[in-house]
DRENFI-364279 format. One record per atom (N, C-alpha, C): z, y, x; residue number from 1; chain; atom name; residue in three letters. Coordinates in steps of 0.1 Angstrom, whole numbers, padded with zeros to 4 digits, always signed. Layout:
<recs>
{Z = Z | Y = Y | X = X | pos = NUM | unit = A | site = CA | code = ALA};
...
</recs>
This chain:
<recs>
{Z = +0189 | Y = +0450 | X = +0171 | pos = 1 | unit = A | site = N | code = MET};
{Z = +0196 | Y = +0435 | X = +0170 | pos = 1 | unit = A | site = CA | code = MET};
{Z = +0203 | Y = +0424 | X = +0182 | pos = 1 | unit = A | site = C | code = MET};
{Z = +0214 | Y = +0423 | X = +0178 | pos = 2 | unit = A | site = N | code = ALA};
{Z = +0225 | Y = +0418 | X = +0188 | pos = 2 | unit = A | site = CA | code = ALA};
{Z = +0228 | Y = +0400 | X = +0184 | pos = 2 | unit = A | site = C | code = ALA};
{Z = +0223 | Y = +0393 | X = +0193 | pos = 3 | unit = A | site = N | code = ILE};
{Z = +0224 | Y = +0381 | X = +0187 | pos = 3 | unit = A | site = CA | code = ILE};
{Z = +0237 | Y = +0375 | X = +0197 | pos = 3 | unit = A | site = C | code = ILE};
{Z = +0243 | Y = +0359 | X = +0193 | pos = 4 | unit = A | site = N | code = SER};
{Z = +0253 | Y = +0360 | X = +0196 | pos = 4 | unit = A | site = CA | code = SER};
{Z = +0251 | Y = +0342 | X = +0196 | pos = 4 | unit = A | site = C | code = SER};
{Z = +0259 | Y = +0334 | X = +0201 | pos = 5 | unit = A | site = N | code = PHE};
{Z = +0256 | Y = +0322 | X = +0202 | pos = 5 | unit = A | site = CA | code = PHE};
{Z = +0274 | Y = +0316 | X = +0202 | pos = 5 | unit = A | site = C | code = PHE};
{Z = +0281 | Y = +0319 | X = +0198 | pos = 6 | unit = A | site = N | code = PRO};
{Z = +0295 | Y = +0314 | X = +0191 | pos = 6 | unit = A | site = CA | code = PRO};
{Z = +0297 | Y = +0299 | X = +0192 | pos = 6 | unit = A | site = C | code = PRO};
{Z = +0291 | Y = +0289 | X = +0182 | pos = 7 | unit = A | site = N | code = ASN};
{Z = +0288 | Y = +0278 | X = +0178 | pos = 7 | unit = A | site = CA | code = ASN};
{Z = +0280 | Y = +0270 | X = +0191 | pos = 7 | unit = A | site = C | code = ASN};
{Z = +0290 | Y = +0259 | X = +0196 | pos = 8 | unit = A | site = N | code = ALA};
{Z = +0287 | Y = +0251 | X = +0206 | pos = 8 | unit = A | site = CA | code = ALA};
{Z = +0280 | Y = +0242 | X = +0201 | pos = 8 | unit = A | site = C | code = ALA};
{Z = +0272 | Y = +0239 | X = +0188 | pos = 9 | unit = A | site = N | code = SER};
{Z = +0269 | Y = +0226 | X = +0180 | pos = 9 | unit = A | site = CA | code = SER};
{Z = +0252 | Y = +0227 | X = +0184 | pos = 9 | unit = A | site = C | code = SER};
{Z = +0250 | Y = +0217 | X = +0186 | pos = 10 | unit = A | site = N | code = CYS};
{Z = +0233 | Y = +0215 | X = +0187 | pos = 10 | unit = A | site = CA | code = CYS};
{Z = +0230 | Y = +0203 | X = +0184 | pos = 10 | unit = A | site = C | code = CYS};
{Z = +0219 | Y = +0193 | X = +0179 | pos = 11 | unit = A | site = N | code = SER};
{Z = +0213 | Y = +0183 | X = +0173 | pos = 11 | unit = A | site = CA | code = SER};
{Z = +0200 | Y = +0184 | X = +0181 | pos = 11 | unit = A | site = C | code = SER};
{Z = +0194 | Y = +0169 | X = +0178 | pos = 12 | unit = A | site = N | code = TYR};
{Z = +0181 | Y = +0168 | X = +0181 | pos = 12 | unit = A | site = CA | code = TYR};
{Z = +0175 | Y = +0162 | X = +0169 | pos = 12 | unit = A | site = C | code = TYR};
{Z = +0163 | Y = +0173 | X = +0172 | pos = 13 | unit = A | site = N | code = ASP};
{Z = +0155 | Y = +0170 | X = +0162 | pos = 13 | unit = A | site = CA | code = ASP};
{Z = +0143 | Y = +0160 | X = +0166 | pos = 13 | unit = A | site = C | code = ASP};
{Z = +0141 | Y = +0146 | X = +0163 | pos = 14 | unit = A | site = N | code = ALA};
{Z = +0133 | Y = +0139 | X = +0168 | pos = 14 | unit = A | site = CA | code = ALA};
{Z = +0115 | Y = +0144 | X = +0162 | pos = 14 | unit = A | site = C | code = ALA};
{Z = +0114 | Y = +0148 | X = +0150 | pos = 15 | unit = A | site = N | code = THR};
{Z = +0107 | Y = +0153 | X = +0145 | pos = 15 | unit = A | site = CA | code = THR};
{Z = +0098 | Y = +0165 | X = +0154 | pos = 15 | unit = A | site = C | code = THR};
{Z = +0103 | Y = +0171 | X = +0158 | pos = 16 | unit = A | site = N | code = ARG};
{Z = +0102 | Y = +0186 | X = +0164 | pos = 16 | unit = A | site = CA | code = ARG};
{Z = +0101 | Y = +0182 | X = +0184 | pos = 16 | unit = A | site = C | code = ARG};
{Z = +0107 | Y = +0173 | X = +0186 | pos = 17 | unit = A | site = N | code = ARG};
{Z = +0110 | Y = +0166 | X = +0200 | pos = 17 | unit = A | site = CA | code = ARG};
{Z = +0115 | Y = +0179 | X = +0204 | pos = 17 | unit = A | site = C | code = ARG};
{Z = +0127 | Y = +0186 | X = +0200 | pos = 18 | unit = A | site = N | code = ALA};
{Z = +0132 | Y = +0194 | X = +0205 | pos = 18 | unit = A | site = CA | code = ALA};
{Z = +0147 | Y = +0192 | X = +0198 | pos = 18 | unit = A | site = C | code = ALA};
{Z = +0156 | Y = +0207 | X = +0205 | pos = 19 | unit = A | site = N | code = VAL};
{Z = +0168 | Y = +0204 | X = +0204 | pos = 19 | unit = A | site = CA | code = VAL};
{Z = +0174 | Y = +0219 | X = +0195 | pos = 19 | unit = A | site = C | code = VAL};
{Z = +0179 | Y = +0215 | X = +0185 | pos = 20 | unit = A | site = N | code = ARG};
{Z = +0184 | Y = +0228 | X = +0175 | pos = 20 | unit = A | site = CA | code = ARG};
{Z = +0201 | Y = +0231 | X = +0181 | pos = 20 | unit = A | site = C | code = ARG};
{Z = +0195 | Y = +0248 | X = +0177 | pos = 21 | unit = A | site = N | code = PHE};
{Z = +0206 | Y = +0253 | X = +0179 | pos = 21 | unit = A | site = CA | code = PHE};
{Z = +0212 | Y = +0264 | X = +0169 | pos = 21 | unit = A | site = C | code = PHE};
{Z = +0222 | Y = +0270 | X = +0172 | pos = 22 | unit = A | site = N | code = TRP};
{Z = +0221 | Y = +0285 | X = +0162 | pos = 22 | unit = A | site = CA | code = TRP};
{Z = +0225 | Y = +0296 | X = +0169 | pos = 22 | unit = A | site = C | code = TRP};
{Z = +0222 | Y = +0307 | X = +0166 | pos = 23 | unit = A | site = N | code = GLY};
{Z = +0226 | Y = +0320 | X = +0172 | pos = 23 | unit = A | site = CA | code = GLY};
{Z = +0230 | Y = +0327 | X = +0157 | pos = 23 | unit = A | site = C | code = GLY};
{Z = +0236 | Y = +0341 | X = +0157 | pos = 24 | unit = A | site = N | code = TYR};
{Z = +0239 | Y = +0347 | X = +0147 | pos = 24 | unit = A | site = CA | code = TYR};
{Z = +0241 | Y = +0361 | X = +0150 | pos = 24 | unit = A | site = C | code = TYR};
{Z = +0235 | Y = +0366 | X = +0146 | pos = 25 | unit = A | site = N | code = ASP};
{Z = +0233 | Y = +0384 | X = +0142 | pos = 25 | unit = A | site = CA | code = ASP};
{Z = +0239 | Y = +0388 | X = +0132 | pos = 25 | unit = A | site = C | code = ASP};
{Z = +0252 | Y = +0392 | X = +0131 | pos = 26 | unit = A | site = N | code = SER};
{Z = +0264 | Y = +0394 | X = +0125 | pos = 26 | unit = A | site = CA | code = SER};
{Z = +0266 | Y = +0385 | X = +0118 | pos = 26 | unit = A | site = C | code = SER};
{Z = +0267 | Y = +0386 | X = +0100 | pos = 27 | unit = A | site = N | code = ALA};
{Z = +0266 | Y = +0372 | X = +0094 | pos = 27 | unit = A | site = CA | code = ALA};
{Z = +0257 | Y = +0365 | X = +0089 | pos = 27 | unit = A | site = C | code = ALA};
{Z = +0244 | Y = +0370 | X = +0100 | pos = 28 | unit = A | site = N | code = MET};
{Z = +0228 | Y = +0359 | X = +0095 | pos = 28 | unit = A | site = CA | code = MET};
{Z = +0231 | Y = +0350 | X = +0107 | pos = 28 | unit = A | site = C | code = MET};
{Z = +0225 | Y = +0337 | X = +0101 | pos = 29 | unit = A | site = N | code = GLU};
{Z = +0226 | Y = +0327 | X = +0111 | pos = 29 | unit = A | site = CA | code = GLU};
{Z = +0211 | Y = +0322 | X = +0112 | pos = 29 | unit = A | site = C | code = GLU};
{Z = +0209 | Y = +0321 | X = +0128 | pos = 30 | unit = A | site = N | code = CYS};
{Z = +0194 | Y = +0320 | X = +0133 | pos = 30 | unit = A | site = CA | code = CYS};
{Z = +0191 | Y = +0306 | X = +0140 | pos = 30 | unit = A | site = C | code = CYS};
{Z = +0181 | Y = +0299 | X = +0133 | pos = 31 | unit = A | site = N | code = SER};
{Z = +0182 | Y = +0287 | X = +0144 | pos = 31 | unit = A | site = CA | code = SER};
{Z = +0170 | Y = +0285 | X = +0152 | pos = 31 | unit = A | site = C | code = SER};
{Z = +0170 | Y = +0280 | X = +0162 | pos = 32 | unit = A | site = N | code = PHE};
{Z = +0167 | Y = +0284 | X = +0174 | pos = 32 | unit = A | site = CA | code = PHE};
{Z = +0160 | Y = +0266 | X = +0181 | pos = 32 | unit = A | site = C | code = PHE};
{Z = +0151 | Y = +0266 | X = +0185 | pos = 33 | unit = A | site = N | code = PHE};
{Z = +0143 | Y = +0250 | X = +0187 | pos = 33 | unit = A | site = CA | code = PHE};
{Z = +0139 | Y = +0251 | X = +0201 | pos = 33 | unit = A | site = C | code = PHE};
{Z = +0149 | Y = +0246 | X = +0211 | pos = 34 | unit = A | site = N | code = VAL};
{Z = +0142 | Y = +0242 | X = +0226 | pos = 34 | unit = A | site = CA | code = VAL};
{Z = +0133 | Y = +0230 | X = +0228 | pos = 34 | unit = A | site = C | code = VAL};
{Z = +0124 | Y = +0233 | X = +0230 | pos = 35 | unit = A | site = N | code = THR};
{Z = +0112 | Y = +0220 | X = +0233 | pos = 35 | unit = A | site = CA | code = THR};
{Z = +0114 | Y = +0209 | X = +0244 | pos = 35 | unit = A | site = C | code = THR};
{Z = +0113 | Y = +0198 | X = +0246 | pos = 36 | unit = A | site = N | code = ALA};
{Z = +0113 | Y = +0190 | X = +0249 | pos = 36 | unit = A | site = CA | code = ALA};
{Z = +0112 | Y = +0194 | X = +0266 | pos = 36 | unit = A | site = C | code = ALA};
{Z = +0098 | Y = +0197 | X = +0263 | pos = 37 | unit = A | site = N | code = ASP};
{Z = +0086 | Y = +0200 | X = +0278 | pos = 37 | unit = A | site = CA | code = ASP};
{Z = +0099 | Y = +0211 | X = +0282 | pos = 37 | unit = A | site = C | code = ASP};
{Z = +0102 | Y = +0218 | X = +0277 | pos = 38 | unit = A | site = N | code = ALA};
{Z = +0109 | Y = +0233 | X = +0282 | pos = 38 | unit = A | site = CA | code = ALA};
{Z = +0124 | Y = +0228 | X = +0290 | pos = 38 | unit = A | site = C | code = ALA};
{Z = +0128 | Y = +0219 | X = +0281 | pos = 39 | unit = A | site = N | code = LEU};
{Z = +0138 | Y = +0213 | X = +0289 | pos = 39 | unit = A | site = CA | code = LEU};
{Z = +0137 | Y = +0205 | X = +0298 | pos = 39 | unit = A | site = C | code = LEU};
{Z = +0127 | Y = +0201 | X = +0300 | pos = 40 | unit = A | site = N | code = LYS};
{Z = +0117 | Y = +0192 | X = +0311 | pos = 40 | unit = A | site = CA | code = LYS};
{Z = +0117 | Y = +0199 | X = +0323 | pos = 40 | unit = A | site = C | code = LYS};
{Z = +0114 | Y = +0210 | X = +0320 | pos = 41 | unit = A | site = N | code = LYS};
{Z = +0111 | Y = +0221 | X = +0332 | pos = 41 | unit = A | site = CA | code = LYS};
{Z = +0127 | Y = +0223 | X = +0338 | pos = 41 | unit = A | site = C | code = LYS};
{Z = +0136 | Y = +0228 | X = +0331 | pos = 42 | unit = A | site = N | code = LEU};
{Z = +0150 | Y = +0231 | X = +0335 | pos = 42 | unit = A | site = CA | code = LEU};
{Z = +0153 | Y = +0219 | X = +0343 | pos = 42 | unit = A | site = C | code = LEU};
{Z = +0150 | Y = +0204 | X = +0339 | pos = 43 | unit = A | site = N | code = GLN};
{Z = +0158 | Y = +0194 | X = +0345 | pos = 43 | unit = A | site = CA | code = GLN};
{Z = +0148 | Y = +0183 | X = +0345 | pos = 43 | unit = A | site = C | code = GLN};
{Z = +0138 | Y = +0185 | X = +0355 | pos = 44 | unit = A | site = N | code = PRO};
{Z = +0127 | Y = +0174 | X = +0354 | pos = 44 | unit = A | site = CA | code = PRO};
{Z = +0131 | Y = +0160 | X = +0357 | pos = 44 | unit = A | site = C | code = PRO};
{Z = +0144 | Y = +0154 | X = +0363 | pos = 45 | unit = A | site = N | code = ASP};
{Z = +0147 | Y = +0140 | X = +0368 | pos = 45 | unit = A | site = CA | code = ASP};
{Z = +0155 | Y = +0138 | X = +0354 | pos = 45 | unit = A | site = C | code = ASP};
{Z = +0156 | Y = +0143 | X = +0344 | pos = 46 | unit = A | site = N | code = ALA};
{Z = +0167 | Y = +0140 | X = +0332 | pos = 46 | unit = A | site = CA | code = ALA};
{Z = +0155 | Y = +0130 | X = +0326 | pos = 46 | unit = A | site = C | code = ALA};
{Z = +0164 | Y = +0120 | X = +0316 | pos = 47 | unit = A | site = N | code = PRO};
{Z = +0157 | Y = +0114 | X = +0308 | pos = 47 | unit = A | site = CA | code = PRO};
{Z = +0149 | Y = +0122 | X = +0296 | pos = 47 | unit = A | site = C | code = PRO};
{Z = +0140 | Y = +0118 | X = +0291 | pos = 48 | unit = A | site = N | code = ALA};
{Z = +0133 | Y = +0125 | X = +0279 | pos = 48 | unit = A | site = CA | code = ALA};
{Z = +0141 | Y = +0117 | X = +0264 | pos = 48 | unit = A | site = C | code = ALA};
{Z = +0151 | Y = +0110 | X = +0267 | pos = 49 | unit = A | site = N | code = ASP};
{Z = +0154 | Y = +0109 | X = +0252 | pos = 49 | unit = A | site = CA | code = ASP};
{Z = +0163 | Y = +0119 | X = +0248 | pos = 49 | unit = A | site = C | code = ASP};
{Z = +0173 | Y = +0113 | X = +0234 | pos = 50 | unit = A | site = N | code = GLU};
{Z = +0178 | Y = +0118 | X = +0232 | pos = 50 | unit = A | site = CA | code = GLU};
{Z = +0191 | Y = +0127 | X = +0237 | pos = 50 | unit = A | site = C | code = GLU};
{Z = +0198 | Y = +0117 | X = +0245 | pos = 51 | unit = A | site = N | code = ALA};
{Z = +0205 | Y = +0118 | X = +0252 | pos = 51 | unit = A | site = CA | code = ALA};
{Z = +0206 | Y = +0129 | X = +0261 | pos = 51 | unit = A | site = C | code = ALA};
{Z = +0194 | Y = +0121 | X = +0268 | pos = 52 | unit = A | site = N | code = GLY};
{Z = +0191 | Y = +0130 | X = +0280 | pos = 52 | unit = A | site = CA | code = GLY};
{Z = +0189 | Y = +0146 | X = +0277 | pos = 52 | unit = A | site = C | code = GLY};
{Z = +0181 | Y = +0147 | X = +0269 | pos = 53 | unit = A | site = N | code = LEU};
{Z = +0180 | Y = +0160 | X = +0263 | pos = 53 | unit = A | site = CA | code = LEU};
{Z = +0186 | Y = +0171 | X = +0262 | pos = 53 | unit = A | site = C | code = LEU};
{Z = +0197 | Y = +0161 | X = +0249 | pos = 54 | unit = A | site = N | code = LEU};
{Z = +0211 | Y = +0170 | X = +0248 | pos = 54 | unit = A | site = CA | code = LEU};
{Z = +0222 | Y = +0170 | X = +0257 | pos = 54 | unit = A | site = C | code = LEU};
{Z = +0221 | Y = +0168 | X = +0271 | pos = 55 | unit = A | site = N | code = GLY};
{Z = +0227 | Y = +0164 | X = +0284 | pos = 55 | unit = A | site = CA | code = GLY};
{Z = +0220 | Y = +0179 | X = +0287 | pos = 55 | unit = A | site = C | code = GLY};
{Z = +0208 | Y = +0178 | X = +0294 | pos = 56 | unit = A | site = N | code = THR};
{Z = +0203 | Y = +0191 | X = +0295 | pos = 56 | unit = A | site = CA | code = THR};
{Z = +0204 | Y = +0206 | X = +0291 | pos = 56 | unit = A | site = C | code = THR};
{Z = +0202 | Y = +0203 | X = +0274 | pos = 57 | unit = A | site = N | code = PHE};
{Z = +0210 | Y = +0216 | X = +0271 | pos = 57 | unit = A | site = CA | code = PHE};
{Z = +0222 | Y = +0220 | X = +0276 | pos = 57 | unit = A | site = C | code = PHE};
{Z = +0234 | Y = +0206 | X = +0271 | pos = 58 | unit = A | site = N | code = GLY};
{Z = +0244 | Y = +0213 | X = +0278 | pos = 58 | unit = A | site = CA | code = GLY};
{Z = +0246 | Y = +0220 | X = +0288 | pos = 58 | unit = A | site = C | code = GLY};
{Z = +0237 | Y = +0215 | X = +0300 | pos = 59 | unit = A | site = N | code = LEU};
{Z = +0242 | Y = +0218 | X = +0314 | pos = 59 | unit = A | site = CA | code = LEU};
{Z = +0237 | Y = +0229 | X = +0312 | pos = 59 | unit = A | site = C | code = LEU};
{Z = +0221 | Y = +0240 | X = +0307 | pos = 60 | unit = A | site = N | code = TYR};
{Z = +0218 | Y = +0248 | X = +0307 | pos = 60 | unit = A | site = CA | code = TYR};
{Z = +0221 | Y = +0257 | X = +0296 | pos = 60 | unit = A | site = C | code = TYR};
{Z = +0227 | Y = +0256 | X = +0290 | pos = 61 | unit = A | site = N | code = ARG};
{Z = +0232 | Y = +0262 | X = +0275 | pos = 61 | unit = A | site = CA | code = ARG};
{Z = +0236 | Y = +0276 | X = +0279 | pos = 61 | unit = A | site = C | code = ARG};
{Z = +0239 | Y = +0283 | X = +0290 | pos = 62 | unit = A | site = N | code = ASP};
{Z = +0239 | Y = +0297 | X = +0290 | pos = 62 | unit = A | site = CA | code = ASP};
{Z = +0227 | Y = +0301 | X = +0295 | pos = 62 | unit = A | site = C | code = ASP};
{Z = +0222 | Y = +0295 | X = +0303 | pos = 63 | unit = A | site = N | code = ARG};
{Z = +0204 | Y = +0303 | X = +0306 | pos = 63 | unit = A | site = CA | code = ARG};
{Z = +0196 | Y = +0300 | X = +0292 | pos = 63 | unit = A | site = C | code = ARG};
{Z = +0195 | Y = +0287 | X = +0286 | pos = 64 | unit = A | site = N | code = ILE};
{Z = +0190 | Y = +0286 | X = +0274 | pos = 64 | unit = A | site = CA | code = ILE};
{Z = +0192 | Y = +0299 | X = +0263 | pos = 64 | unit = A | site = C | code = ILE};
{Z = +0205 | Y = +0299 | X = +0264 | pos = 65 | unit = A | site = N | code = CYS};
{Z = +0207 | Y = +0312 | X = +0252 | pos = 65 | unit = A | site = CA | code = CYS};
{Z = +0203 | Y = +0326 | X = +0257 | pos = 65 | unit = A | site = C | code = CYS};
{Z = +0201 | Y = +0328 | X = +0268 | pos = 66 | unit = A | site = N | code = ALA};
{Z = +0195 | Y = +0342 | X = +0275 | pos = 66 | unit = A | site = CA | code = ALA};
{Z = +0185 | Y = +0343 | X = +0272 | pos = 66 | unit = A | site = C | code = ALA};
{Z = +0176 | Y = +0329 | X = +0273 | pos = 67 | unit = A | site = N | code = ALA};
{Z = +0161 | Y = +0331 | X = +0269 | pos = 67 | unit = A | site = CA | code = ALA};
{Z = +0162 | Y = +0330 | X = +0253 | pos = 67 | unit = A | site = C | code = ALA};
{Z = +0169 | Y = +0325 | X = +0244 | pos = 68 | unit = A | site = N | code = ALA};
{Z = +0169 | Y = +0327 | X = +0234 | pos = 68 | unit = A | site = CA | code = ALA};
{Z = +0170 | Y = +0340 | X = +0228 | pos = 68 | unit = A | site = C | code = ALA};
{Z = +0179 | Y = +0349 | X = +0233 | pos = 69 | unit = A | site = N | code = ALA};
{Z = +0180 | Y = +0364 | X = +0228 | pos = 69 | unit = A | site = CA | code = ALA};
{Z = +0167 | Y = +0372 | X = +0233 | pos = 69 | unit = A | site = C | code = ALA};
{Z = +0161 | Y = +0368 | X = +0246 | pos = 70 | unit = A | site = N | code = LYS};
{Z = +0149 | Y = +0375 | X = +0249 | pos = 70 | unit = A | site = CA | code = LYS};
{Z = +0139 | Y = +0374 | X = +0237 | pos = 70 | unit = A | site = C | code = LYS};
{Z = +0136 | Y = +0360 | X = +0233 | pos = 71 | unit = A | site = N | code = VAL};
{Z = +0129 | Y = +0355 | X = +0224 | pos = 71 | unit = A | site = CA | code = VAL};
{Z = +0135 | Y = +0361 | X = +0209 | pos = 71 | unit = A | site = C | code = VAL};
{Z = +0143 | Y = +0364 | X = +0204 | pos = 72 | unit = A | site = N | code = TYR};
{Z = +0149 | Y = +0372 | X = +0190 | pos = 72 | unit = A | site = CA | code = TYR};
{Z = +0146 | Y = +0383 | X = +0192 | pos = 72 | unit = A | site = C | code = TYR};
{Z = +0147 | Y = +0391 | X = +0202 | pos = 73 | unit = A | site = N | code = SER};
{Z = +0147 | Y = +0405 | X = +0208 | pos = 73 | unit = A | site = CA | code = SER};
{Z = +0127 | Y = +0412 | X = +0202 | pos = 73 | unit = A | site = C | code = SER};
{Z = +0122 | Y = +0398 | X = +0201 | pos = 74 | unit = A | site = N | code = ARG};
{Z = +0109 | Y = +0403 | X = +0198 | pos = 74 | unit = A | site = CA | code = ARG};
{Z = +0107 | Y = +0406 | X = +0186 | pos = 74 | unit = A | site = C | code = ARG};
{Z = +0110 | Y = +0404 | X = +0175 | pos = 75 | unit = A | site = N | code = GLY};
{Z = +0115 | Y = +0401 | X = +0162 | pos = 75 | unit = A | site = CA | code = GLY};
{Z = +0115 | Y = +0392 | X = +0154 | pos = 75 | unit = A | site = C | code = GLY};
{Z = +0124 | Y = +0394 | X = +0141 | pos = 76 | unit = A | site = N | code = ARG};
{Z = +0130 | Y = +0385 | X = +0130 | pos = 76 | unit = A | site = CA | code = ARG};
{Z = +0116 | Y = +0377 | X = +0127 | pos = 76 | unit = A | site = C | code = ARG};
{Z = +0122 | Y = +0362 | X = +0127 | pos = 77 | unit = A | site = N | code = LYS};
{Z = +0114 | Y = +0348 | X = +0121 | pos = 77 | unit = A | site = CA | code = LYS};
{Z = +0125 | Y = +0344 | X = +0113 | pos = 77 | unit = A | site = C | code = LYS};
{Z = +0118 | Y = +0332 | X = +0105 | pos = 78 | unit = A | site = N | code = GLY};
{Z = +0126 | Y = +0321 | X = +0098 | pos = 78 | unit = A | site = CA | code = GLY};
{Z = +0136 | Y = +0312 | X = +0111 | pos = 78 | unit = A | site = C | code = GLY};
{Z = +0123 | Y = +0310 | X = +0122 | pos = 79 | unit = A | site = N | code = SER};
{Z = +0132 | Y = +0301 | X = +0135 | pos = 79 | unit = A | site = CA | code = SER};
{Z = +0123 | Y = +0304 | X = +0147 | pos = 79 | unit = A | site = C | code = SER};
{Z = +0131 | Y = +0298 | X = +0157 | pos = 80 | unit = A | site = N | code = TYR};
{Z = +0128 | Y = +0306 | X = +0172 | pos = 80 | unit = A | site = CA | code = TYR};
{Z = +0126 | Y = +0295 | X = +0179 | pos = 80 | unit = A | site = C | code = TYR};
{Z = +0114 | Y = +0291 | X = +0185 | pos = 81 | unit = A | site = N | code = GLU};
{Z = +0111 | Y = +0283 | X = +0193 | pos = 81 | unit = A | site = CA | code = GLU};
{Z = +0110 | Y = +0288 | X = +0204 | pos = 81 | unit = A | site = C | code = GLU};
{Z = +0117 | Y = +0281 | X = +0218 | pos = 82 | unit = A | site = N | code = LEU};
{Z = +0119 | Y = +0282 | X = +0232 | pos = 82 | unit = A | site = CA | code = LEU};
{Z = +0109 | Y = +0273 | X = +0240 | pos = 82 | unit = A | site = C | code = LEU};
{Z = +0099 | Y = +0278 | X = +0244 | pos = 83 | unit = A | site = N | code = VAL};
{Z = +0088 | Y = +0270 | X = +0250 | pos = 83 | unit = A | site = CA | code = VAL};
{Z = +0094 | Y = +0269 | X = +0266 | pos = 83 | unit = A | site = C | code = VAL};
{Z = +0081 | Y = +0261 | X = +0271 | pos = 84 | unit = A | site = N | code = VAL};
{Z = +0078 | Y = +0264 | X = +0288 | pos = 84 | unit = A | site = CA | code = VAL};
{Z = +0078 | Y = +0277 | X = +0291 | pos = 84 | unit = A | site = C | code = VAL};
{Z = +0070 | Y = +0286 | X = +0288 | pos = 85 | unit = A | site = N | code = SER};
{Z = +0070 | Y = +0298 | X = +0295 | pos = 85 | unit = A | site = CA | code = SER};
{Z = +0079 | Y = +0309 | X = +0294 | pos = 85 | unit = A | site = C | code = SER};
{Z = +0089 | Y = +0302 | X = +0281 | pos = 86 | unit = A | site = N | code = ASP};
{Z = +0101 | Y = +0315 | X = +0282 | pos = 86 | unit = A | site = CA | code = ASP};
{Z = +0113 | Y = +0310 | X = +0292 | pos = 86 | unit = A | site = C | code = ASP};
{Z = +0112 | Y = +0298 | X = +0300 | pos = 87 | unit = A | site = N | code = PHE};
{Z = +0118 | Y = +0298 | X = +0313 | pos = 87 | unit = A | site = CA | code = PHE};
{Z = +0115 | Y = +0303 | X = +0327 | pos = 87 | unit = A | site = C | code = PHE};
</recs>
């Protein structure tokens, strides 16, 4: 199960208070969410609003994608949520 993250797109999901992004395992698209709390752990002084969380995601994208690959390797699901303990 190899996952890659070639799509740089992401969006803020206000309902989940998380940033959503996508990974690909061959032709299969997988949704990932990194919670606001996890992003605040990465950059504690960043604003907790949409712009601040998206900015933090951009700054830490490589680290977030590495954590997402580890979460993905634990088994297939409909979507994957990255939380504080994943960092």
